[in-house]
C-alpha positions, 0 to 999 in steps of 0.5 A: 301123481296128478293131484300134485301137478301145478295149476299152471300146467293144467291151464297150459293143457286147457289152452292147448286143447282149446287151441286145437279144437278152435283150429278145427272148429272155426274153419268148419263153422266159416265154411258152413256159414258160407255154404248155408246159402248154397244153391242146391239142397244137398249143399245146404244140408251138408253145410248144416250137418257139418256145422252142427256136428263138426263145427259148433261142438269143438268151437263151443268147447274151445270157447268154454275152455278159454273162458274157464282159463281166464276165470281161473287166472282172475281168481288166482290173481284175486287170491294173490292180491288178498294174500299180499294185502293180508301180509301188508296188514300183518307187517304193519301191525307188527311194526307199529307194536314193535315201534310203540305206535310209530312208523315211517314210510321208509321203514315200512317200504324196507320191510315190505319191499313196496316203493316209497310211494306205495308205502306212503299210500298204504300208511295214509290209508291206515292213518285214516282207518285207524285214526293215526296222526303224523309228525313231520321232522325238521328234515321233512321226514314223516312219522306216522303215529298210532295209539297202541293201547295194548302196550300201555295196558301191559305197562300199567 
C-alpha cells in the first residue's frame, strides 16, 4: 500500500524524476539560449519554441522537486531535533525527581548517550533556566542541584 511506504523512498523518487527532467531540460535551455541570437528568423523561432515548450517546463519542475525535497529534509531534521530535545527534557526531569534534585553530568550522559561536554552544557542550561545550583566535590566532580518541591510536599 502506498500510504505505508517510508518518506525516504518518496524523496528518492522525487530526486530521480527531478534528475531525469533536469537532464532533458537543461541542454535544451542551453541550446535555445545560444540560438536565440541566431541569424535567421526561423532559427530564433525554433529556439524560442523549444525553450518554452521543451526546455523550461521540465527544468522548472525539476527545480521545484529539488527544492521540495530540500524543504522536506529540513522539516524532518527540525522534527528530529525537537523530538530529541523533548526526550532530553523528559530524561532530565525524571532523573532530578528520582535523585531528589541532584544529578551529575556523568549520570545524565550515561542516561542520554550524550558526550560529557554535551551533557554538561545541557545541565548548565537547565541550571540557568530552573535556578539550579551546583556543588563541586573534593574529587572535582560537579553535582547539579535543583529544588524539587513536589517530593517535599509529599513528605510534609
